[in-house]
MARLO-321433 format. One record per residue (C-alpha): residue in one letter; x, y, z. Coordinates in steps of 0.5 Angstrom, whole numbers, padded with zeros to 4 digits, always signed. Layout:
! residues N
AXYZ;...
! end
This chain:
! residues 787
M+0036-0004+0009;E+0042-0005+0015;P+0039-0010+0020;T+0039-0008+0027;R+0043-0013+0032;E+0041-0014+0039;R+0042-0019+0044;F+0037-0024+0048;P+0030-0023+0045;E+0024-0024+0048;Q+0019-0025+0043;R+0015-0031+0040;Q+0020-0036+0037;V+0019-0041+0031;L+0025-0046+0033;I+0028-0049+0027;L+0035-0052+0028;L+0039-0052+0022;L+0043-0058+0024;L+0037-0062+0024;L+0035-0061+0017;E+0036-0067+0013;V+0036-0069+0006;A+0029-0072+0006;L+0026-0065+0007;A+0027-0063+0000;G+0024-0069-0003;W+0030-0070-0008;E+0037-0073-0007;P+0042-0068-0008;R+0046-0069-0015;R+0053-0068-0016;Y+0056-0065-0022;S+0063-0064-0023;V+0067-0059-0027;M+0075-0057-0028;E+0077-0051-0025;E+0079-0045-0029;T+0074-0047-0034;E+0071-0042-0039;R+0065-0037-0037;G+0059-0040-0040;S+0061-0047-0040;F+0056-0052-0040;V+0055-0056-0033;A+0049-0060-0033;N+0041-0060-0036;L+0037-0058-0030;A+0031-0058-0034;N+0032-0066-0035;D+0035-0067-0028;L+0029-0064-0025;G+0024-0067-0030;L+0021-0061-0032;G+0019-0057-0038;V+0024-0051-0040;G+0018-0047-0040;E+0016-0049-0033;L+0022-0047-0031;A+0021-0040-0033;E+0014-0040-0030;R+0016-0042-0023;G+0021-0037-0023;A+0027-0042-0022;R+0033-0039-0019;V+0040-0042-0017;V+0042-0040-0010;S+0049-0042-0007;E+0051-0042+0000;D+0055-0036+0000;N+0051-0032-0005;E+0056-0033-0010;Q+0055-0032-0017;G+0059-0038-0020;L+0053-0041-0023;Q+0047-0039-0027;L+0041-0042-0030;D+0039-0041-0037;L+0031-0041-0037;Q+0031-0041-0044;T+0034-0048-0045;G+0034-0051-0038;Q+0042-0051-0038;L+0046-0050-0032;I+0052-0046-0034;L+0058-0043-0031;N+0058-0035-0029;E+0065-0034-0028;K+0072-0038-0028;L+0073-0042-0022;D+0079-0043-0018;R+0079-0049-0014;E+0085-0047-0009;K+0081-0040-0008;L+0075-0044-0006;C+0077-0049-0002;G+0085-0049-0001;P+0088-0055+0001;T+0081-0058+0003;E+0079-0064-0002;P+0074-0066-0005;C+0072-0058-0007;I+0065-0058-0007;M+0060-0052-0008;H+0053-0053-0005;F+0047-0050-0008;Q+0040-0050-0009;V+0035-0049-0014;L+0029-0045-0012;L+0022-0046-0015;K+0016-0042-0014;N+0008-0044-0014;P+0009-0049-0011;L+0015-0047-0007;E+0020-0053-0008;V+0028-0053-0006;F+0033-0058-0010;R+0040-0059-0007;A+0045-0060-0011;E+0053-0060-0011;L+0058-0058-0016;L+0065-0062-0015;V+0071-0057-0017;R+0076-0062-0020;D+0083-0060-0019;I+0088-0058-0025;N+0095-0058-0025;D+0096-0050-0025;H+0101-0049-0019;S+0108-0051-0019;P+0111-0054-0012;E+0115-0048-0008;F+0120-0049-0002;P+0119-0044+0003;E+0126-0042+0002;R+0131-0041-0004;E+0137-0044+0000;M+0137-0049+0006;T+0143-0050+0010;L+0145-0057+0014;K+0150-0057+0019;I+0153-0065+0019;P+0158-0067+0023;E+0164-0071+0020;I+0163-0077+0024;S+0156-0078+0022;S+0155-0085+0020;L+0153-0088+0014;G+0145-0088+0013;T+0144-0082+0017;V+0138-0079+0015;F+0137-0071+0015;P+0130-0068+0015;L+0129-0063+0010;K+0124-0058+0009;K+0118-0060+0004;A+0116-0056-0002;R+0109-0053-0002;D+0104-0055-0008;L+0097-0051-0008;D+0094-0057-0012;V+0091-0063-0009;G+0091-0070-0010;S+0096-0073-0016;N+0097-0066-0017;N+0101-0065-0011;V+0108-0066-0009;Q+0109-0074-0011;N+0117-0074-0011;Y+0124-0071-0009;N+0130-0071-0013;I+0137-0069-0011;S+0143-0067-0016;P+0148-0072-0017;N+0153-0073-0012;S+0158-0078-0008;H+0155-0077-0001;F+0148-0077-0001;H+0141-0079-0004;V+0134-0077-0003;S+0129-0081+0000;T+0121-0079+0000;R+0117-0080+0006;T+0110-0080+0007;Q+0106-0078+0013;G+0100-0080+0016;D+0096-0075+0013;G+0099-0077+0006;R+0104-0071+0005;K+0110-0073+0003;Y+0117-0070+0005;P+0124-0071+0003;E+0130-0074+0007;L+0137-0073+0006;V+0141-0080+0007;L+0148-0080+0008;D+0151-0085+0003;T+0159-0084+0004;E+0163-0081+0010;L+0164-0074+0010;D+0171-0071+0012;R+0171-0064+0013;E+0178-0063+0012;E+0177-0066+0005;Q+0171-0062+0004;A+0168-0057+0008;E+0162-0056+0005;L+0157-0058-0001;R+0152-0055-0005;L+0146-0059-0008;T+0140-0058-0012;L+0133-0061-0009;T+0128-0062-0014;A+0120-0063-0012;V+0116-0066-0017;D+0108-0066-0017;G+0104-0072-0021;G+0101-0067-0026;S+0101-0068-0033;P+0105-0065-0035;P+0109-0065-0029;R+0111-0059-0025;S+0117-0058-0021;G+0121-0053-0016;T+0128-0053-0014;V+0132-0051-0008;Q+0139-0050-0006;I+0142-0054+0000;L+0148-0052+0003;I+0152-0057+0007;L+0157-0055+0012;V+0161-0061+0015;L+0162-0060+0022;D+0166-0063+0028;V+0164-0068+0032;N+0157-0066+0036;D+0154-0073+0038;N+0147-0071+0041;A+0142-0068+0037;P+0136-0064+0041;E+0130-0068+0043;F+0123-0065+0044;A+0119-0067+0050;Q+0113-0069+0046;A+0113-0071+0038;L+0106-0068+0038;Y+0103-0062+0041;E+0096-0061+0041;V+0092-0055+0043;Q+0086-0051+0042;V+0085-0044+0041;P+0078-0040+0041;E+0078-0036+0035;N+0077-0029+0039;S+0083-0030+0043;P+0087-0023+0043;I+0093-0022+0039;G+0099-0023+0043;S+0096-0029+0047;L+0100-0035+0048;V+0098-0041+0044;V+0103-0046+0046;K+0110-0047+0048;V+0115-0052+0045;S+0121-0055+0049;A+0127-0059+0047;R+0133-0061+0050;D+0140-0062+0048;L+0145-0067+0052;D+0151-0063+0049;T+0154-0057+0053;G+0157-0051+0050;T+0155-0048+0043;N+0153-0056+0042;G+0148-0055+0047;E+0145-0048+0045;I+0138-0050+0042;S+0134-0045+0037;Y+0127-0046+0035;S+0124-0045+0028;V+0118-0047+0024;S+0120-0052+0018;Y+0113-0052+0015;S+0106-0050+0016;S+0100-0052+0013;Q+0098-0045+0011;E+0101-0039+0009;I+0108-0039+0013;N+0108-0035+0020;K+0102-0031+0018;P+0097-0033+0024;F+0103-0035+0029;E+0110-0032+0031;L+0115-0037+0034;S+0120-0035+0039;S+0127-0038+0037;L+0130-0038+0044;S+0124-0039+0048;G+0120-0044+0044;E+0113-0040+0045;I+0108-0039+0039;R+0104-0033+0040;L+0098-0030+0036;I+0100-0025+0031;K+0093-0024+0027;K+0086-0026+0029;L+0084-0033+0028;D+0077-0034+0024;F+0074-0041+0025;E+0070-0040+0019;T+0076-0039+0015;M+0080-0044+0018;S+0079-0049+0023;S+0086-0052+0024;Y+0093-0051+0023;D+0099-0056+0023;L+0106-0053+0024;D+0113-0057+0024;I+0118-0054+0029;E+0125-0055+0029;A+0130-0055+0034;S+0137-0054+0032;D+0143-0054+0037;G+0150-0050+0036;G+0153-0056+0033;G+0148-0057+0027;L+0144-0062+0030;S+0137-0062+0030;G+0130-0065+0032;K+0123-0064+0030;C+0116-0064+0033;S+0109-0062+0030;V+0104-0057+0033;S+0097-0058+0031;V+0092-0052+0033;K+0085-0053+0033;V+0081-0047+0033;L+0075-0047+0037;D+0069-0043+0035;V+0066-0038+0039;N+0059-0034+0037;D+0062-0028+0034;N+0057-0028+0027;F+0051-0025+0027;P+0045-0029+0024;E+0044-0027+0016;L+0038-0026+0012;S+0037-0026+0005;I+0030-0024+0001;S+0029-0029-0005;S+0022-0026-0006;L+0018-0020-0004;T+0011-0018-0006;S+0008-0012-0004;P+0003-0009-0004;I-0002-0014-0003;P-0010-0014-0005;E-0014-0013+0001;N-0019-0019+0003;S-0015-0024+0000;P-0014-0031+0003;E-0007-0033+0006;T-0002-0030+0001;E+0005-0031+0001;V+0009-0024+0002;A+0016-0026+0003;L+0021-0032+0002;F+0027-0031+0005;R+0033-0036+0008;I+0037-0035+0014;R+0044-0037+0016;D+0049-0037+0021;R+0056-0038+0020;D+0058-0041+0027;S+0057-0048+0028;G+0054-0052+0034;E+0050-0049+0038;N+0052-0042+0036;G+0050-0044+0029;K+0043-0046+0031;M+0037-0040+0030;I+0030-0038+0032;C+0026-0034+0027;S+0020-0030+0029;I+0016-0024+0028;Q+0013-0019+0033;D+0006-0020+0036;G+0000-0016+0034;V+0000-0017+0026;P-0004-0021+0022;F+0002-0025+0019;K+0006-0031+0021;L+0012-0035+0019;K+0012-0042+0016;P+0018-0046+0016;S+0020-0049+0009;V+0026-0053+0007;E+0033-0051+0007;N+0033-0046+0012;F+0028-0042+0008;Y+0022-0039+0011;R+0015-0036+0008;L+0012-0030+0011;V+0004-0031+0010;T-0002-0027+0012;E-0006-0030+0017;G-0013-0028+0014;A-0016-0023+0009;L-0013-0016+0011;D-0017-0010+0011;R-0014-0003+0008;E-0019+0001+0011;T-0017-0001+0018;R-0010-0001+0016;A-0006+0000+0010;Q+0001-0001+0012;Y+0005-0006+0016;N+0012-0006+0018;I+0014-0013+0020;T+0020-0014+0024;I+0023-0021+0022;T+0028-0023+0028;I+0033-0028+0028;T+0037-0031+0034;D+0042-0036+0035;L+0043-0040+0041;G+0050-0039+0042;T+0053-0035+0049;P+0052-0029+0049;R+0046-0030+0044;L+0046-0025+0038;K+0040-0023+0034;T+0039-0020+0027;E+0033-0016+0025;H+0030-0014+0018;N+0024-0010+0017;I+0020-0011+0011;T+0014-0006+0009;V+0008-0009+0007;L+0003-0005+0003;V-0005-0007+0003;S-0008-0005-0004;D-0015-0003-0004;V-0021-0007-0007;N-0028-0004-0008;D-0031-0007-0002;N-0035-0001+0001;A-0041+0002-0002;P-0042+0010-0002;A-0045+0012+0005;F-0050+0018+0005;T-0049+0022+0012;Q-0056+0022+0013;T-0061+0016+0011;S-0066+0022+0010;Y-0066+0029+0008;T-0071+0034+0009;L-0071+0040+0004;F-0075+0047+0005;V-0077+0051-0002;R-0081+0057-0002;E-0087+0057-0007;N-0086+0061-0014;N-0078+0060-0014;S-0074+0061-0020;P-0072+0056-0024;A-0065+0052-0023;L-0066+0054-0016;H-0061+0051-0011;I-0065+0048-0006;G-0060+0043-0002;S-0055+0038-0002;V-0054+0031-0001;S-0047+0028+0001;A-0044+0021+0001;T-0037+0018+0003;D-0033+0012+0001;R-0028+0009+0005;D-0024+0006-0001;S-0019+0009-0004;G-0017+0011-0011;T-0022+0010-0017;N-0026+0006-0012;A-0027+0012-0008;Q-0030+0016-0013;F-0037+0016-0014;T-0043+0020-0018;Y-0050+0022-0015;S-0056+0020-0019;L-0064+0021-0018;L-0067+0014-0018;P-0074+0013-0021;P-0080+0015-0016;Q-0084+0010-0013;D-0090+0014-0015;P-0091+0013-0022;H-0095+0020-0023;L-0090+0024-0020;P-0086+0028-0026;L-0079+0028-0022;A-0075+0029-0028;S-0079+0036-0029;L-0078+0038-0022;V-0071+0037-0019;S-0064+0035-0022;I-0058+0033-0018;N-0051+0035-0020;T-0047+0028-0021;D-0041+0031-0018;N-0043+0034-0011;G-0050+0032-0010;H-0053+0039-0010;L-0060+0039-0012;F-0064+0044-0016;A-0071+0046-0017;L-0072+0046-0025;R-0079+0050-0025;S-0083+0054-0020;L-0087+0050-0015;D-0094+0052-0013;Y-0096+0050-0006;E-0103+0050-0007;A-0102+0045-0013;L-0096+0041-0009;Q-0095+0041-0002;E-0089+0036-0001;F-0086+0030-0005;E-0081+0025-0004;F-0076+0022-0008;R-0069+0017-0008;V-0062+0019-0009;G-0057+0014-0011;A-0049+0014-0010;T-0045+0009-0015;D-0038+0009-0014;R-0033+0007-0020;G-0030+0001-0017;S-0031-0006-0021;P-0036-0008-0019;A-0039-0002-0018;L-0043-0001-0011;S-0048+0004-0009;S-0053+0006-0004;E-0059+0011-0003;A-0062+0016+0001;L-0069+0019+0002;V-0070+0026+0000;R-0077+0030+0002;V-0078+0037-0001;L-0083+0041+0003;V-0086+0047-0001;L-0087+0053+0004;D-0093+0057+0002;A-0092+0064+0000;N-0098+0070+0000;D-0100+0069-0007;N-0107+0068-0007;S-0112+0074-0005;P-0118+0073-0001;F-0124+0070-0005;V-0131+0072-0002;L-0136+0067-0002;Y-0142+0071+0001;P-0145+0075-0002;L-0143+0073-0009;Q-0139+0078-0013;N-0140+0076-0020;G-0143+0082-0023;S-0151+0079-0023;A-0156+0083-0019;P-0154+0085-0012;C-0157+0082-0006;T-0160+0086-0002;E-0161+0085+0006;L-0167+0088+0009;V-0166+0091+0016;P-0172+0093+0020;R-0172+0100+0023;A-0173+0098+0030;A-0167+0094+0030;E-0163+0094+0036;P-0155+0096+0036;G-0151+0090+0034;Y-0157+0087+0030;L-0154+0082+0025;V-0155+0085+0018;T-0151+0079+0015;K-0144+0076+0015;V-0139+0077+0009;V-0135+0070+0008;A-0129+0069+0005;V-0123+0064+0004;D-0116+0065+0002;G-0112+0059-0002;D-0106+0060+0002;S-0104+0057+0009;G-0102+0059+0015;Q-0102+0066+0017;N-0103+0068+0010;A-0110+0065+0010;W-0111+0069+0016;L-0117+0074+0014;S-0119+0081+0017;Y-0125+0085+0015;Q-0126+0092+0016;L-0132+0097+0013;L-0128+0101+0007;K-0134+0105+0005;A-0141+0106+0007;T-0147+0111+0005;E-0148+0113+0012;P-0141+0112+0016;G-0143+0110+0023;L-0149+0107+0022;F-0146+0100+0021;G-0140+0096+0023;V-0136+0090+0021;W-0133+0085+0026;A-0125+0085+0024;H-0125+0077+0025;N-0131+0074+0023;G-0134+0079+0018;E-0141+0080+0021;V-0144+0086+0019;R-0148+0089+0025;T-0152+0096+0026;A-0148+0100+0030;R-0153+0105+0033;L-0161+0105+0033;L-0164+0107+0026;S-0168+0113+0026;E-0173+0116+0020;R-0168+0121+0018;D-0164+0115+0016;A-0164+0113+0008;A-0168+0107+0007;K-0162+0104+0002;H-0155+0103+0004;R-0149+0101+0000;L-0143+0098+0004;V-0136+0096+0001;V-0133+0091+0006;L-0125+0090+0005;V-0123+0083+0006;K-0115+0083+0008;D-0110+0077+0009;N-0104+0077+0014;G-0099+0075+0009;E-0093+0080+0007;P-0095+0084+0003;P-0102+0083+0005;L-0107+0082-0001;S-0114+0084-0001;A-0121+0083-0004;T-0128+0088-0003;A-0135+0086-0002;T-0141+0090-0004;L-0147+0090+0000;H-0154+0093-0001;V-0158+0094+0005;L-0165+0096+0005;L-0169+0099+0011;V-0176+0097+0012;D-0181+0098+0017;G-0183+0092+0021;F-0182+0088+0014;S-0189+0092+0012;Q-0186+0096+0006;P-0185+0092-0001;Y-0178+0091-0003;L-0178+0096-0009;P-0173+0101-0011;L-0174+0108-0008;P-0178+0112-0012;E-0175+0119-0014;A-0182+0123-0014;A-0189+0121-0011;P-0194+0122-0016;A-0198+0128-0014;Q-0202+0130-0019;A-0209+0126-0018;Q-0215+0130-0019;A-0222+0127-0017;D-0228+0131-0018;S-0231+0128-0012;L-0229+0126-0005;T-0233+0119-0007;V-0228+0118-0013;Y-0222+0119-0009;L-0224+0114-0004;V-0226+0109-0009;V-0219+0110-0013;A-0215+0110-0006;L-0218+0104-0004;A-0217+0100-0010;S-0210+0103-0011;V-0208+0101-0004;S-0211+0094-0005;S-0208+0093-0012;L-0201+0096-0009;F-0201+0091-0003;L-0203+0085-0007;L-0197+0087-0012;S-0192+0088-0007;V-0194+0081-0004;L-0193+0078-0011;L-0186+0082-0012;F-0183+0080-0006;V-0185+0073-0007;A-0182+0073-0014;V-0176+0076-0012;R-0174+0071-0006;L-0176+0066-0011;C-0171+0069-0016;R-0165+0069-0012;R-0166+0062-0009;S-0167+0060-0017;R-0160+0064-0019;A-0156+0061-0013;A-0158+0054-0014;S-0157+0055-0021;V-0150+0057-0019;G-0149+0052-0014;R-0151+0047-0020;C-0145+0049-0025;S-0141+0044-0028;V-0134+0045-0025;P-0128+0041-0027;E-0125+0036-0022;G-0118+0039-0019;H-0114+0039-0013;F-0119+0042-0008;P-0125+0037-0007;G-0131+0040-0005;H-0132+0041+0003;L-0136+0045+0008;V-0134+0051+0011;D-0137+0051+0018;V-0137+0057+0022;S-0140+0056+0029;G-0143+0061+0033;T-0139+0059+0039;G-0134+0064+0037;T-0135+0071+0036;L-0141+0070+0031;S-0148+0069+0035;Q-0151+0064+0030;S-0148+0058+0026;Y-0147+0058+0019;Q-0145+0053+0014;Y-0142+0054+0007;E-0141+0049+0001;V-0135+0051-0003;C-0133+0049-0009;L-0126+0050-0012;T-0124+0050-0019;G-0118+0045-0021;G-0116+0047-0028;S-0113+0054-0026;E-0106+0055-0023;S-0109+0061-0019;N-0114+0056-0016;D-0120+0061-0016;F-0126+0060-0013;K-0132+0059-0018;F-0138+0058-0015;L-0142+0058-0008;K-0147+0053-0006;P-0150+0057+0001;I-0153+0052+0006;L-0156+0058+0011;P-0160+0055+0016;N-0160+0060+0021;I-0161+0066+0016;L-0166+0063+0012;S-0170+0062+0019;Q-0169+0069+0020;D-0171+0071+0013;S-0177+0066+0014;R-0179+0070+0020;R-0178+0077+0017;K-0183+0075+0011;S-0188+0072+0016;E-0188+0079+0020;Y-0188+0082+0013;L-0194+0078+0010;E-0198+0079+0017;
! end
């Protein structure tokens, strides 16, 4: 992931100044270890476990790591033994160049808790480089009149080694004119000087060839040679002289190529060719002429290569001015490279934890280190993250930061966060680096399934088929994965008498509810139960909802006639006086229906009659009334069939048979009509006829009265015995049916109804009439009849 770089950020900042971190923050004084350069890979350096005071196993448990400043992999920590070993051969000259001592800084990083221990590795030099001269041959032009003891500076040899392994001495091949003196500069560098011992004579010897040898102090010592060609010149008594012995300049590291660094200047008092000066670089502390170019005519030093303060912060040059007569002068140039803010801050992740369980307290998400290769204000940094996220940065030691959560996260609110870590330096202009981290939040079973409704109402028509789908319940779970998977179940009913297991079942996967058997509205109008939804999390969470099932009535019960009784016993005969007016109330057919609603709405109609048109039935109340005046021609005995029909679909019906006897003012006894009147009485005399007739009339009258009373008492006794019959206690308790005369009836009637509970059809088993109005009519009729 490439960091995005911008300038001038305006975000919440956590300012940690890198230069203010001190050793005390680490809680452990830096230890220094040493190793010879070019030591073989895998060589032992130190036992970190002992130095840290930790057990070997603890190093592995705490995830010990070795982190170097430049992310180099030169060192490796063996977690099994606790030993610090070399991961590769180290080249001191490549690591540090001329810098002495050569120190590698590294940290030992431990977690749980976080600790950072600083340490240093001193890479000691071995004598693996020989001295080298910048040229294979040096040419000196020496006037023949040079006085004894004159010193001629020579170009010194360069040795990449340091300390005693650097050049320590110079020797020259045997000759009769010169010897070499080794001089030491203020910075400790040694350079050779050629000293004249005997006078030169150009005419005698115009040139000399000598061999100069540079020897280092290594064991065994190494050496390098160069050939010196000495040309003996005629007299030139003025050597070039520089205006300054030392030029000190400062150059910004971002200076463009070709820009002027400094201009050196020398003068020669001689004239002609002896006064013509040319400039050359006699020595540079780094690779010769690589970053700079010297004009031999003007003495201008210009850049030919980009400078980098982080790679090399200073350069030292030795400039030589030579005239045409062979004399020369020297000066030194010290170039200091000025740092500019040209390095973006860097971020390296040491550990990253993702996903993070929700509902966890403060949790470490990432551990990272920041760095800026610039110096001074350019190297100071500010580290921050964006606003609006439940995370914060905690500075640790050695430029390490911990990204932690501010509190418990909720996956159901947000399952992913994109954290942008912004690092800004304090240089001018400010440079910024951004690094994005994606943090996922893993699910914890913290949400119980929730039903879409707290209660459900389902409607089922009675007489349904078994296993009928009657409805569904539905729940959702805000969790994810197995925590969001749940099953439905029936909970134990609160009513212990409700056989819930035999009534309904539920599909555990989708919440569909099924009726296990056919329901009967007359037995069970409604029932309630609870359903539960339990998820598969650990621990499992659940919720419940109430389900109410209402059984809808179907027209499955025919009307039942309460009065007159249709139980096959002797028929009940209603007496009607022949003098009755039209609309006279003969009787009332009373029926009930076990269904409800419109299925229990009853209507009445006259189905059959002995004489159609003589009687009529009111459709809504079942009252049987005379339709016209009675006459002598009307038969005395009538049989009526009344149809009782409900309002269901399809309608169901029942019939009631009525027997009506027409009497003349209740003076005729209630006897079956004779088929033929006896007409064969013979009397011998008128007296006999009169006596017999009178006795017969008297006997018949007395017998009629007795029979009428006996019949009425028999009817009452039979009705009472039926009313006292034993009926098992069932779903329908005895109740009174009160038919008030305020409707279509002219009188009031009251009935006590008993229904059997042991039958699924709920048939009506008996009737106990309470007929005050009818009885009072009967009493009046009997009174009239007895009179």
